[in-house]
N, C-alpha and C positions, 0 to 999 in steps of 0.2 A: 469585221477587223480587217486592218489595212495588213498588206504584205510588207514586211520590213526587207530592206535590201543591206546584204552585206558584202564589202569589196575586200577581197584579199589578193595578196600578192607580193611581187618584190620590184625594185628597181636596182639598177647597178650604176655607181658613181665611179668615176676613173680612179686609178690608184692615188691615194694622199688627197682627195679632194672632200673628206667626210667634213673635216675641220672647217673648210672654206664654205660648205653648203649648210652648216648648223644654222645659222642667222635665218637663211631663206627658209629651210624645212621648218624652222621654230615659227618663223612668221604664216607660211602655209598652215600648220597644225593650227594656231591659235584663230586664225581667221575661220577656218573652216570648223571649226568646234563652236565658233558663235553662231553659225548659220542656223536658223530656225530649222529644225527636221533633222539636225546632226544628233545621234546619240554617241558616237564615240569615232575618234580619230586620230589615229596614231602612226608614228613612224619608228623604228627602231633598228639600230646596225646588229646584224647578224654576228653572234660573238666568235664563231668559227670560220667566217667568212668576210674578211677586212672588205669594205665598200658596197656590201650588200645590205641593202635598206629592206626592211619586210614593213609593208604598210598593212594596216587594218581599219575599216572603216564601218559603220552602222548608220544606215540612214531609215528615218520613219517610213519612206516611201519610196517610189520609182520618181515620182514628181519632184521631191526634194533633191535626190539625187541629180537628177537633169538640170535642175536650177543650179545645183552646185557647179556643173561643168560650163557654165557662163558666166561664174563671178569674177571680177578682177583679180583678186589674189591667187587665183587658178592660172590666169593668163600670164601674171607675173611669176609665178614659179615657173611655169613652163619656158618663160624667156631665160631664164638661168641654166636650163639644160644643157645648151651647148659649150660654155664655160666650164660646168662643172662634169662634162663628158658622161653624161646620164646616157645609158644604154639599157639595153637588155629589158626593158619595161615589160613586166608580164602581172597585169592585174585583171581580176576576173570578179564577177558579181552574182552575187545569189540570191534567190527570193526566200524568205524565210517566213514562213506560215504560222511557226508555234515556237515555243521556248521552252527548253527542258534545264533543269539544273544539273550540275555535274556535281558528284561528290568528290 
């Protein structure tokens, strides 16, 4: 069985930049979800901390995550960061070798 990879973490947008960031974030999410090996990919704004975006990704294995890092849509997304004031990026990956249902 392949070892799935989960990426979870946060990025912070400059105050007031969330609305400007939505089109770029939506494009990044849609393109990432279309990648072979992407199981899940999402961004969500924290309801108690304006501008804090929570990131959650699931990838079939490490090789598809590494391929994701070379994709043009990731390069385009990163190019928007200075204008959006993205800072405090804290993303971590975890290897998952089994899955349990949570009740």
